C-alpha positions as a Python dict, from the first residue, in 0.01 Angstrom:
ca = {
    (1, 'X'): (0, 0, 0),
    (2, 'X'): (118, 328, -81),
    (3, 'X'): (230, 587, 180),
    (4, 'X'): (-8, 870, 244),
    (5, 'X'): (78, 1187, 51),
    (6, 'X'): (213, 1492, 233),
    (7, 'X'): (91, 1759, 1),
    (8, 'X'): (-260, 1768, -157),
    (9, 'X'): (-304, 1731, -512),
    (10, 'X'): (-427, 2064, -589),
    (11, 'X'): (-112, 2214, -428),
    (12, 'X'): (108, 1973, -612),
    (13, 'X'): (-56, 2059, -951),
    (14, 'X'): (-47, 2436, -883),
    (15, 'X'): (333, 2419, -782),
    (16, 'X'): (415, 2202, -1084),
    (17, 'X'): (240, 2449, -1333),
    (18, 'X'): (405, 2761, -1163),
    (19, 'X'): (743, 2606, -1179),
    (20, 'X'): (714, 2477, -1535),
    (21, 'X'): (583, 2821, -1653),
    (22, 'X'): (883, 2985, -1456),
    (23, 'X'): (1129, 2758, -1625),
    (24, 'X'): (997, 2853, -1975),
    (25, 'X'): (1055, 3220, -1888),
    (26, 'X'): (1427, 3295, -1965),
    (27, 'X'): (1436, 3582, -1701),
    (28, 'X'): (1316, 3379, -1412),
    (29, 'X'): (1487, 3024, -1495),
    (30, 'X'): (1767, 3079, -1223),
    (31, 'X'): (1638, 2956, -884),
    (32, 'X'): (1277, 2923, -1004),
    (33, 'X'): (1203, 2596, -826),
    (34, 'X'): (1368, 2695, -512),
    (35, 'X'): (1176, 3022, -520),
    (36, 'X'): (838, 2857, -573),
    (37, 'X'): (905, 2590, -344),
    (38, 'X'): (967, 2854, -66),
    (39, 'X'): (656, 3042, -152),
    (40, 'X'): (419, 2751, -138),
    (41, 'X'): (569, 2581, 155),
    (42, 'X'): (691, 2266, -37),
    (43, 'X'): (1038, 2105, -17),
    (44, 'X'): (1229, 2208, -319),
    (45, 'X'): (1341, 1850, -409),
    (46, 'X'): (972, 1739, -419),
    (47, 'X'): (886, 2019, -647),
    (48, 'X'): (1177, 1922, -861),
    (49, 'X'): (1065, 1564, -895),
    (50, 'X'): (717, 1688, -956),
    (51, 'X'): (833, 1906, -1234),
    (52, 'X'): (1066, 1640, -1395),
    (53, 'X'): (787, 1391, -1404),
    (54, 'X'): (542, 1658, -1566),
    (55, 'X'): (811, 1734, -1821),
    (56, 'X'): (823, 1363, -1873),
    (57, 'X'): (474, 1337, -1915),
    (58, 'X'): (463, 1625, -2173),
    (59, 'X'): (723, 1471, -2382),
    (60, 'X'): (990, 1747, -2303),
    (61, 'X'): (1209, 1525, -2123),
    (62, 'X'): (1310, 1163, -2216),
    (63, 'X'): (1189, 895, -1966),
    (64, 'X'): (913, 675, -1859),
    (65, 'X'): (551, 865, -1847),
    (66, 'X'): (332, 807, -1546),
    (67, 'X'): (85, 627, -1773),
    (68, 'X'): (366, 383, -1884),
    (69, 'X'): (465, 347, -1543),
    (70, 'X'): (116, 273, -1412),
    (71, 'X'): (69, 7, -1689),
    (72, 'X'): (399, -172, -1617),
    (73, 'X'): (292, -194, -1235),
    (74, 'X'): (-33, -341, -1347),
    (75, 'X'): (116, -578, -1583),
    (76, 'X'): (379, -709, -1311),
    (77, 'X'): (105, -737, -1074),
    (78, 'X'): (-81, -937, -1298),
    (79, 'X'): (235, -1172, -1377),
    (80, 'X'): (283, -1224, -1007),
    (81, 'X'): (-73, -1319, -973),
    (82, 'X'): (-67, -1559, -1291),
    (83, 'X'): (276, -1700, -1154),
    (84, 'X'): (122, -1790, -829),
    (85, 'X'): (-197, -1941, -1001),
    (86, 'X'): (36, -2145, -1202),
    (87, 'X'): (219, -2268, -927),
    (88, 'X'): (-101, -2366, -724),
    (89, 'X'): (-192, -2551, -1046),
    (90, 'X'): (120, -2733, -1091),
    (91, 'X'): (103, -2835, -717),
    (92, 'X'): (-265, -2962, -749),
    (93, 'X'): (-156, -3162, -1072),
    (94, 'X'): (129, -3323, -904),
    (95, 'X'): (-72, -3409, -611),
    (96, 'X'): (-354, -3581, -809),
    (97, 'X'): (-89, -3727, -1057),
    (98, 'X'): (73, -3900, -758),
    (99, 'X'): (-270, -4014, -598),
    (100, 'X'): (-367, -4149, -932),
    (101, 'X'): (-47, -4352, -970),
    (102, 'X'): (-95, -4482, -612),
    (103, 'X'): (-444, -4595, -704),
    (104, 'X'): (-359, -4738, -1030),
    (105, 'X'): (-67, -4934, -875),
    (106, 'X'): (-302, -5086, -623),
    (107, 'X'): (-562, -5162, -891),
    (108, 'X'): (-295, -5321, -1123),
    (109, 'X'): (-174, -5541, -825),
    (110, 'X'): (-539, -5657, -788),
    (111, 'X'): (-579, -5732, -1161),
    (112, 'X'): (-252, -5921, -1179),
    (113, 'X'): (-345, -6126, -862),
    (114, 'X'): (-679, -6218, -985),
    (115, 'X'): (-534, -6304, -1331),
    (116, 'X'): (-253, -6499, -1212),
    (117, 'X'): (-431, -6839, -1145),
    (118, 'X'): (-569, -6811, -1515),
    (119, 'X'): (-234, -6750, -1645),
    (120, 'X'): (-96, -7029, -1449),
    (121, 'X'): (-375, -7281, -1559),
    (122, 'X'): (-365, -7181, -1898),
    (123, 'X'): (-1, -7259, -1924),
}
C-alpha cells in the first residue's frame, strides 16, 4: 500500500504549473524551483521531482511517463498473480498425479493377482 501523500494534489498541480511556466521564461529560470517551493511551503526536491515528471509526461524530457509506469506496474502485478496461480495448479496437478499413480498401482496389483491363476492354468 502506498504511503499517504504529504502535499494535496491541488497544491502539487499548482506548484508544478508555476514552476514549469517559470522555467520557460528565460528571465526567471535561475532558482525558479527553489523560489516557488519556498513561496508555497513545499520542499524544493519534491517540486523538482514533480517538474521532472511533468516534463516527462509532456514529452519535453526523455523517460518513462506516468501512464507507462502505471501500465508496467499493472502488468507486473498481473504476472505475479498468474505465476502464483500457475504454481498452485502445478502443485495440484502433481498431487493428483501422485494420487492417481498410487491408485493405479494398487488396482494393477489386484488385476495381476486376480489373473495370475488364469495365466498359470492356461500354461
